[in-house]
N, CA, C and O atoms as a GROMACS GRO file, in nm:
protein
  304
    1MET      N    1   7.868   2.821  -7.214
    1MET     CA    2   7.763   2.814  -7.314
    1MET      C    3   7.738   2.923  -7.359
    1MET      O    4   7.739   3.028  -7.294
    2VAL      N    5   7.707   2.911  -7.496
    2VAL     CA    6   7.686   3.030  -7.578
    2VAL      C    7   7.557   3.093  -7.527
    2VAL      O    8   7.463   3.020  -7.498
    3LYS      N    9   7.547   3.235  -7.513
    3LYS     CA   10   7.436   3.328  -7.530
    3LYS      C   11   7.379   3.319  -7.639
    3LYS      O   12   7.469   3.328  -7.723
    4ILE      N   13   7.272   3.304  -7.695
    4ILE     CA   14   7.151   3.328  -7.793
    4ILE      C   15   7.078   3.444  -7.784
    4ILE      O   16   6.982   3.461  -7.708
    5THR      N   17   7.134   3.545  -7.883
    5THR     CA   18   7.023   3.672  -7.842
    5THR      C   19   6.928   3.672  -7.956
    5THR      O   20   6.822   3.727  -7.926
    6GLY      N   21   6.933   3.627  -8.079
    6GLY     CA   22   6.839   3.634  -8.150
    6GLY      C   23   6.746   3.502  -8.161
    6GLY      O   24   6.777   3.394  -8.111
    7PRO      N   25   6.613   3.530  -8.240
    7PRO     CA   26   6.527   3.453  -8.216
    7PRO      C   27   6.534   3.334  -8.302
    7PRO      O   28   6.577   3.343  -8.417
    8LEU      N   29   6.490   3.214  -8.249
    8LEU     CA   30   6.524   3.089  -8.348
    8LEU      C   31   6.658   3.046  -8.386
    8LEU      O   32   6.692   3.004  -8.496
    9HIS      N   33   6.735   3.061  -8.272
    9HIS     CA   34   6.937   3.065  -8.346
    9HIS      C   35   6.946   3.101  -8.454
    9HIS      O   36   7.007   3.035  -8.539
   10SER      N   37   6.871   3.243  -8.486
   10SER     CA   38   6.900   3.299  -8.583
   10SER      C   39   6.908   3.501  -8.598
   10SER      O   40   6.859   3.576  -8.513
   11ASP      N   41   6.971   3.540  -8.705
   11ASP     CA   42   7.016   3.691  -8.710
   11ASP      C   43   6.827   3.768  -8.654
   11ASP      O   44   6.794   3.848  -8.566
   12SER      N   45   6.761   3.702  -8.744
   12SER     CA   46   6.655   3.755  -8.779
   12SER      C   47   6.549   3.633  -8.791
   12SER      O   48   6.577   3.522  -8.837
   13ALA      N   49   6.417   3.675  -8.740
   13ALA     CA   50   6.303   3.547  -8.763
   13ALA      C   51   6.173   3.610  -8.786
   13ALA      O   52   6.140   3.694  -8.701
   14SER      N   53   6.074   3.583  -8.905
   14SER     CA   54   5.971   3.666  -8.861
   14SER      C   55   5.846   3.511  -8.925
   14SER      O   56   5.882   3.402  -8.970
   15GLY      N   57   5.735   3.552  -8.907
   15GLY     CA   58   5.632   3.441  -8.926
   15GLY      C   59   5.576   3.396  -8.821
   15GLY      O   60   5.590   3.461  -8.718
   16THR      N   61   5.483   3.250  -8.817
   16THR     CA   62   5.422   3.213  -8.722
   16THR      C   63   5.482   3.049  -8.762
   16THR      O   64   5.522   2.991  -8.863
   17ILE      N   65   5.462   3.018  -8.613
   17ILE     CA   66   5.501   2.862  -8.603
   17ILE      C   67   5.370   2.780  -8.516
   17ILE      O   68   5.342   2.796  -8.397
   18SER      N   69   5.314   2.707  -8.598
   18SER     CA   70   5.203   2.638  -8.541
   18SER      C   71   5.090   2.724  -8.526
   18SER      O   72   5.009   2.669  -8.451
   19ASP      N   73   5.051   2.834  -8.564
   19ASP     CA   74   4.930   2.912  -8.543
   19ASP      C   75   4.949   2.996  -8.395
   19ASP      O   76   4.861   3.073  -8.356
   20VAL      N   77   5.088   2.969  -8.311
   20VAL     CA   78   5.080   2.987  -8.180
   20VAL      C   79   5.162   3.119  -8.173
   20VAL      O   80   5.109   3.230  -8.162
   21LEU      N   81   5.306   3.097  -8.181
   21LEU     CA   82   5.408   3.209  -8.193
   21LEU      C   83   5.445   3.270  -8.314
   21LEU      O   84   5.492   3.206  -8.408
   22THR      N   85   5.423   3.414  -8.319
   22THR     CA   86   5.478   3.484  -8.419
   22THR      C   87   5.592   3.552  -8.383
   22THR      O   88   5.608   3.583  -8.265
   23PHE      N   89   5.658   3.574  -8.451
   23PHE     CA   90   5.795   3.610  -8.476
   23PHE      C   91   5.797   3.773  -8.575
   23PHE      O   92   5.787   3.769  -8.698
   24SER      N   93   5.808   3.867  -8.520
   24SER     CA   94   5.822   3.988  -8.639
   24SER      C   95   5.914   4.077  -8.610
   24SER      O   96   5.946   4.066  -8.492
   25ASN      N   97   5.981   4.174  -8.675
   25ASN     CA   98   6.082   4.257  -8.712
   25ASN      C   99   5.999   4.394  -8.670
   25ASN      O  100   5.930   4.439  -8.761
   26ARG      N  101   5.997   4.464  -8.548
   26ARG     CA  102   5.940   4.579  -8.516
   26ARG      C  103   6.048   4.681  -8.503
   26ARG      O  104   6.165   4.643  -8.501
   27ALA      N  105   6.015   4.818  -8.493
   27ALA     CA  106   6.099   4.936  -8.497
   27ALA      C  107   6.188   4.937  -8.324
   27ALA      O  108   6.288   5.004  -8.298
   28THR      N  109   6.112   4.838  -8.224
   28THR     CA  110   6.192   4.843  -8.098
   28THR      C  111   6.308   4.692  -8.128
   28THR      O  112   6.402   4.650  -8.061
   29GLY      N  113   6.268   4.659  -8.213
   29GLY     CA  114   6.364   4.509  -8.236
   29GLY      C  115   6.272   4.363  -8.257
   29GLY      O  116   6.155   4.348  -8.292
   30GLN      N  117   6.362   4.278  -8.225
   30GLN     CA  118   6.273   4.162  -8.225
   30GLN      C  119   6.179   4.123  -8.157
   30GLN      O  120   6.180   4.150  -8.037
   31GLN      N  121   6.081   4.054  -8.210
   31GLN     CA  122   5.964   4.042  -8.107
   31GLN      C  123   5.901   3.888  -8.137
   31GLN      O  124   5.912   3.831  -8.246
   32CYS      N  125   5.846   3.842  -8.040
   32CYS     CA  126   5.790   3.714  -8.031
   32CYS      C  127   5.649   3.741  -7.954
   32CYS      O  128   5.637   3.787  -7.840
   33ARG      N  129   5.566   3.708  -8.027
   33ARG     CA  130   5.415   3.695  -7.960
   33ARG      C  131   5.335   3.577  -7.957
   33ARG      O  132   5.330   3.499  -8.052
   34TYR      N  133   5.260   3.559  -7.834
   34TYR     CA  134   5.180   3.443  -7.859
   34TYR      C  135   5.039   3.493  -7.869
   34TYR      O  136   4.983   3.574  -7.796
   35GLN      N  137   4.986   3.419  -7.989
   35GLN     CA  138   4.874   3.442  -8.069
   35GLN      C  139   4.741   3.355  -7.994
   35GLN      O  140   4.723   3.234  -7.989
   36ARG      N  141   4.677   3.442  -7.950
   36ARG     CA  142   4.554   3.338  -7.870
   36ARG      C  143   4.481   3.304  -8.009
   36ARG      O  144   4.502   3.359  -8.117
   37LYS      N  145   4.394   3.204  -7.983
   37LYS     CA  146   4.286   3.172  -8.094
   37LYS      C  147   4.186   3.275  -8.076
   37LYS      O  148   4.164   3.336  -7.972
   38GLN      N  149   4.126   3.289  -8.192
   38GLN     CA  150   3.952   3.351  -8.183
   38GLN      C  151   3.869   3.289  -8.172
   38GLN      O  152   3.844   3.192  -8.245
   39LYS      N  153   3.788   3.335  -8.058
   39LYS     CA  154   3.684   3.232  -8.045
   39LYS      C  155   3.587   3.280  -8.155
   39LYS      O  156   3.586   3.399  -8.183
   40ASP      N  157   3.504   3.192  -8.222
   40ASP     CA  158   3.379   3.191  -8.309
   40ASP      C  159   3.234   3.200  -8.222
   40ASP      O  160   3.166   3.104  -8.186
   41VAL      N  161   3.210   3.329  -8.203
   41VAL     CA  162   3.092   3.286  -8.110
   41VAL      C  163   2.974   3.351  -8.219
   41VAL      O  164   2.967   3.454  -8.286
   42ILE      N  165   2.878   3.220  -8.196
   42ILE     CA  166   2.776   3.235  -8.271
   42ILE      C  167   2.635   3.299  -8.217
   42ILE      O  168   2.560   3.250  -8.133
   43THR      N  169   2.622   3.404  -8.276
   43THR     CA  170   2.520   3.531  -8.227
   43THR      C  171   2.384   3.538  -8.352
   43THR      O  172   2.397   3.500  -8.468
   44PRO      N  173   2.275   3.588  -8.298
   44PRO     CA  174   2.212   3.590  -8.371
   44PRO      C  175   2.226   3.686  -8.494
   44PRO      O  176   2.173   3.675  -8.604
   45LEU      N  177   2.309   3.779  -8.448
   45LEU     CA  178   2.340   3.888  -8.547
   45LEU      C  179   2.441   3.836  -8.631
   45LEU      O  180   2.440   3.865  -8.750
   46ARG      N  181   2.535   3.754  -8.578
   46ARG     CA  182   2.662   3.733  -8.693
   46ARG      C  183   2.573   3.630  -8.793
   46ARG      O  184   2.573   3.646  -8.915
   47THR      N  185   2.506   3.537  -8.734
   47THR     CA  186   2.418   3.439  -8.833
   47THR      C  187   2.364   3.518  -8.949
   47THR      O  188   2.395   3.511  -9.067
   48ALA      N  189   2.294   3.581  -8.901
   48ALA     CA  190   2.200   3.679  -8.990
   48ALA      C  191   2.298   3.759  -9.094
   48ALA      O  192   2.262   3.772  -9.211
   49GLN      N  193   2.425   3.813  -9.046
   49GLN     CA  194   2.510   3.867  -9.100
   49GLN      C  195   2.583   3.761  -9.200
   49GLN      O  196   2.596   3.803  -9.315
   50ARG      N  197   2.630   3.637  -9.175
   50ARG     CA  198   2.671   3.540  -9.268
   50ARG      C  199   2.571   3.482  -9.367
   50ARG      O  200   2.601   3.428  -9.473
   51PHE      N  201   2.437   3.500  -9.314
   51PHE     CA  202   2.386   3.446  -9.405
   51PHE      C  203   2.346   3.535  -9.528
   51PHE      O  204   2.311   3.483  -9.634
   52LYS      N  205   2.353   3.701  -9.509
   52LYS     CA  206   2.322   3.785  -9.616
   52LYS      C  207   2.436   3.744  -9.684
   52LYS      O  208   2.414   3.715  -9.802
   53PHE      N  209   2.582   3.731  -9.635
   53PHE     CA  210   2.683   3.725  -9.737
   53PHE      C  211   2.706   3.641  -9.802
   53PHE      O  212   2.768   3.662  -9.906
   54SER      N  213   2.663   3.506  -9.764
   54SER     CA  214   2.629   3.403  -9.866
   54SER      C  215   2.491   3.431  -9.983
   54SER      O  216   2.481   3.374 -10.092
   55LEU      N  217   2.422   3.502  -9.943
   55LEU     CA  218   2.288   3.530 -10.051
   55LEU      C  219   2.398   3.590 -10.162
   55LEU      O  220   2.402   3.559 -10.282
   56ALA      N  221   2.494   3.694 -10.084
   56ALA     CA  222   2.546   3.803 -10.232
   56ALA      C  223   2.617   3.725 -10.278
   56ALA      O  224   2.604   3.730 -10.401
   57LYS      N  225   2.709   3.628 -10.239
   57LYS     CA  226   2.842   3.549 -10.276
   57LYS      C  227   2.765   3.468 -10.423
   57LYS      O  228   2.811   3.465 -10.537
   58ASP      N  229   2.598   3.391 -10.358
   58ASP     CA  230   2.577   3.340 -10.462
   58ASP      C  231   2.507   3.374 -10.594
   58ASP      O  232   2.487   3.309 -10.697
   59TRP      N  233   2.472   3.516 -10.550
   59TRP     CA  234   2.436   3.645 -10.654
   59TRP      C  235   2.555   3.656 -10.772
   59TRP      O  236   2.548   3.644 -10.895
   60TRP      N  237   2.633   3.674 -10.711
   60TRP     CA  238   2.767   3.701 -10.776
   60TRP      C  239   2.828   3.589 -10.863
   60TRP      O  240   2.881   3.611 -10.972
   61LEU      N  241   2.816   3.472 -10.808
   61LEU     CA  242   2.855   3.378 -10.889
   61LEU      C  243   2.751   3.332 -11.021
   61LEU      O  244   2.770   3.249 -11.109
   62GLN      N  245   2.639   3.420 -10.997
   62GLN     CA  246   2.529   3.364 -11.091
   62GLN      C  247   2.543   3.481 -11.221
   62GLN      O  248   2.500   3.463 -11.335
   63LEU      N  249   2.605   3.590 -11.177
   63LEU     CA  250   2.636   3.673 -11.281
   63LEU      C  251   2.731   3.637 -11.383
   63LEU      O  252   2.820   3.558 -11.353
   64ASN      N  253   2.721   3.698 -11.532
   64ASN     CA  254   2.795   3.641 -11.636
   64ASN      C  255   2.900   3.769 -11.632
   64ASN      O  256   2.881   3.876 -11.575
   65GLY      N  257   3.044   3.718 -11.727
   65GLY     CA  258   3.134   3.809 -11.714
   65GLY      C  259   3.111   3.972 -11.749
   65GLY      O  260   3.160   4.065 -11.685
   66SER      N  261   3.029   3.981 -11.858
   66SER     CA  262   2.986   4.106 -11.857
   66SER      C  263   2.950   4.175 -11.744
   66SER      O  264   3.026   4.261 -11.699
   67GLU      N  265   2.820   4.142 -11.679
   67GLU     CA  266   2.775   4.180 -11.551
   67GLU      C  267   2.851   4.185 -11.473
   67GLU      O  268   2.823   4.276 -11.395
   68LYS      N  269   2.992   4.104 -11.430
   68LYS     CA  270   3.086   4.160 -11.343
   68LYS      C  271   3.182   4.262 -11.378
   68LYS      O  272   3.224   4.351 -11.304
   69ASN      N  273   3.214   4.239 -11.501
   69ASN     CA  274   3.309   4.367 -11.545
   69ASN      C  275   3.201   4.555 -11.520
   69ASN      O  276   3.245   4.670 -11.509
   70GLU      N  277   3.092   4.514 -11.521
   70GLU     CA  278   3.002   4.661 -11.503
   70GLU      C  279   3.034   4.700 -11.374
   70GLU      O  280   3.065   4.816 -11.348
   71TRP      N  281   3.025   4.569 -11.250
   71TRP     CA  282   3.022   4.607 -11.133
   71TRP      C  283   3.187   4.672 -11.072
   71TRP      O  284   3.209   4.768 -10.998
   72ALA      N  285   3.269   4.587 -11.129
   72ALA     CA  286   3.403   4.630 -11.119
   72ALA      C  287   3.422   4.772 -11.167
   72ALA      O  288   3.469   4.844 -11.079
   73VAL      N  289   3.394   4.837 -11.295
   73VAL     CA  290   3.394   4.951 -11.323
   73VAL      C  291   3.308   5.054 -11.209
   73VAL      O  292   3.359   5.160 -11.173
   74LEU      N  293   3.236   5.029 -11.181
   74LEU     CA  294   3.155   5.117 -11.072
   74LEU      C  295   3.225   5.077 -10.926
   74LEU      O  296   3.194   5.137 -10.823
   75ALA      N  297   3.296   4.998 -10.926
   75ALA     CA  298   3.365   4.990 -10.822
   75ALA      C  299   3.482   5.072 -10.807
   75ALA      O  300   3.503   5.125 -10.698
   76LYS      N  301   3.574   5.091 -10.917
   76LYS     CA  302   3.674   5.174 -10.932
   76LYS      C  303   3.616   5.319 -10.925
   76LYS      O  304   3.690   5.417 -10.937
   0.00000   0.00000   0.00000
């Protein structure tokens, strides 16, 4: 039987399969990592921050084009 040394029966592979396995090229060579799913813990601080972000988003959507351009210039 042939021994496969590369990932996914290829010379190189990169990307994620079903949000579980991630293949990448590192300085040390090919790597395959298991990606744990992040837990979305709902805390009062996180809820307050999400509310503030939602308000800011709503305010941004109410601005007209020239007002958005002013903010873009200030951001630069």
